[in-house]
N, C-alpha and C positions, 0 to 999 in steps of 0.2 A: 475091409480096410482100404484106405487109399494110401498111396506112397508118394512122397514129395519128390521133386526132381533133383533136390540137392542132396547128393550122396545117399540117396535111398533112406532118408529118415522117414519112418512109418508114422502116419497120422491116422489114428482110429476114426472110423466113420462117425461114431457117436460124438466125438469131439468136434468134428466138422459141423455136425448138425447143431450142437450146443452153441456154436459161435455164429450161426447163420443170421440171427436177428439183431446183431449189434455191430455197428461200424468199428467200435473200439476193439471188440473181440476178433473181428475179421482181420484187422491190422495185426493184432497179436498172433493170430494163426499164420499169417503170411510170413512173419518173422520167426516162427517157431523152429523150422529146420535149422536155420543159421544159429539160433540160440542154443539148440541142443548140441550142435557141433562145437560151438564156442566153449560151452561148459564142459564137454567131454575132454577138450584139450586142456582147459585150465585146471581141471581136477583129476586129470590123468585117468579117464574112465574108458573101459571097454563096454560098449552099449549092446544090449540085447533088444529084441522087439518089445514095444510097450505092452503093458497089460491092456487087454481088450475085453473088458467084462460086459460090454454092451448095455450098461446102465447109464443114467444121466450122470455126467461127471464134469468137473470144472478144472481139470488139470491133465497134463500129459505126464504119465507115470511109467517108468521102465526099470527093470532090474539092471544093475551094472556091476562090473568088477573094477575095483580100485587097484591100480598098479602096485604090486607088492603088499596089498592089504586085503581085507575081507570083502565079500560082496556087500552091496548097498542098494539103495533105491534112489533114482533121480526123479524129482517131481518139479514140474514147472506149472504154476497155477495161472489160469486165464484171469483177466481183470474181473474181480468178483468181490463186492464189498464185504460179504460175510467172512471171506478168507484173508482180509487185509492184514490181520495181525497174527496169522498162523505161525510165522517164524518167531515172533516175540513170545507167543504162547508156548511153543516148544522149548524155547530157552527158559521160560519161567518154570515149567514143569520138569525140565531137565531129566527126562527119562522116567519120571515117577508120577503116573504110570503110563507115560506115552513113549512112542519111539523116540530115540535120541536124534538130535540134529547134529550132523557131522560137519556140514558146510552150508553156507547160505549166501544168496545175493538178493537183497530185498528189492532192488530196482527191477530185477528180472522176475521176481516172484519165484525164485528157484531155490530148491532145497536138496541137499544130499542127506539121505536118511538112513538110519539103521534098518537093516532088512530083517523082517520077522521070518523065522524058520520054525516049522514048516509053512507058516503063513495062512493056515486054514481059518476061515471066518467063524466067529462065535455063532453065527446063525445056523451052523450045522448041528448045534446042540438043541435039545428041547427048550421051549421058551421058559419053563420054570427054572431051568438051570441058567439060561441067559439072564433072567432077573437077578439072580444072586451075584453073578460075575459083574454085571454092569453096575449094580448097586455098590459093590465094593470098590470098583474103579472110580465112580463118581465121588464117593466120599473122600477118596484120596486126592482127587483133583481140586476139591473145594477149599481153596486157600485165599486169604485176602492179600492182594498185591500191594506192596508198600509204595506210597507216592514218592517221587513222580513215576508214573508208569504210562504206557501208550494206550492202554485198553479202553475201549468205549463202553458206555453204559448199555445195558440190554435195551433200554428205551430207544436207542439209535436204530437198532435192528427192527424193532417193532414199528417205528415211524416209517421206515422204508417199506415194510410189508403193508402198512396201512395205506400208503399212497398207491401201491400196486393194486391192492384190493379195491380201493375207491375208483381206480381207472377201469375196473371190470364191473362196475355197478350194473351195467346193462345185462350182465350174465347172472346176477344174483337170483337164485330161485326162491329165496325167502328173505327179503330185505330186512325184516325185523330181527331175524336170527343173526344175520351177518352184522347188523349194526350193534347188536348186543355184544357180540364177540369183539368188535373193534373197540367199544367202550371199555370192555374188561381189560384189554391190553394196556390201556393207559392207567386204569385203576390199580391193577395188580403190580405193574412196574413201579408205580408211585408209592406203594405201601410195603415194599420189601424191607425186611430187617436183616442186619448182618450180611450185607452183600459180599459175594466171593467171586473168584474167577470161574466162569462156567465153560464147559466144553461145547454146549448148545447142539451138537450134532453127534452125540455119543449114542450109538445103537449097535446092534449085533453085526451089521455090515461094516462097521468101522472099528471093530475089535478083532485082532488077529492073534492066533496062537504063536508063541515065541519060545526061545530057549532061555533068554535072560530072566524072563518071568513067564508064568503060564499064559498070560494074556496081556497085550499092550494096545493102547488106544492109538489110532491113526486119524488124521484129518480133523483135528479139533478146530472149532470156530470160536475163539475166545471173546467173550463179553463179560462185563462185571454186572452181577445182578442177583436176583432171587433164586436160591438153589432149588426151590420147588419147580421152577420152570424147567430145570435140566432133567426132570423126570419125563417130560412129555415126548421127547423124540423116540425113546425106546417104546413107550406105551403106544405111540402112533404106528410104529413099525410092527407091532403085534396086532395087525389089523383084524384078523378073524376073531381073536380073543376079545378085542375091544368091542367088536360088533355084538358078540354073543353075551358078554358080561362086562360092560364098561365100568360099573362101579366096583365090582369085585377085582378086576384087573388093576384099577388104580389103588384100591386099598392095599392089595398085596405088595405092589411095588413101593408104595409110599412107606409101608411098614419096614421093608428091607432097607430103605434109605434113611429111615428115622425122621421123616418130614411130615408136615401137615397134609393129610389126604384131601382136606377141603380145598386148599389152595391148588393142589395138583389137579383136582377135578375142575376147578375154574380155569386154570391155564389150558387144560386139555380141551375143555369146551370152546374156549376162545380160539384155539388153533383149528379145531375141526370146523368151527363155524365161519372163521374169518381169515385164515391163511390165504394168501394169493395163490391161485392155481389156474390151470387151463380148463379144467372140467369140474363142474360142481355136481357131484353124484348124489343120487337119492340115498345111498348107503351112508354117506357122510352126514347128510341132513338128519337121518334117523338117529345116528349116534349123538349128534349135537343136541337133538331134542331130549334124549334120555339123560344127557349130562347138564342140561340147562339149569341155571340157578333159579 
């Protein structure tokens, strides 16, 4: 960890690294210590050291004590288009089945959240049990937001990813496969029926054991779109199972969700083939070829 000079607000090293390639994020990082202290005064918080899980993260997150009240979690998100409407999404779901939003400052990207106790990750369970829990949570999240609402269509996210992937064209190991994935992003998002508000990043690392309910979703990235897309993040996080039995993994999870396994297969192929990334691995190519339409 590194520690800021302002009243010893701790900034995890992984967050420093995540901000390193963006001038906007570096500016956010420079303001972060004063932002933490401002919010702690405004919301009467006693701060503890931030969580330092060592994974790629887009927020400063720390357990806190509220004066005269229960414990909570303070989260301050870096500039990140996928998380732009997290506050609005948590208000929409209102604790069903997400953590509750206690306070928020949209200009600062700051949230005071219900704390999950004991807070253990769902990924500590076997993957077949994870399948059942996540399927149940996603089905509860899938609701149609009534207009007017702030949420963007899923195509907005995919267009951003497409631009990032196109910028990496010199790294593509199989241009035909990547191009087919990019084409499918547009085709699938344009043929969705019955669009709902999606979590888009619901996987076993973003589901915590709690007291109010057995499991609660944290860190949703809300977009409106095809519910079969929402199956992909959990499937992709089950990487060993996806490599060994991609079609069986998709069929099982699609059945638990009650959605079309063919569309889940196509979405998963498109993501494996064409999601923007730093490294294009042979393992990903092998999975994409087995899932290719």
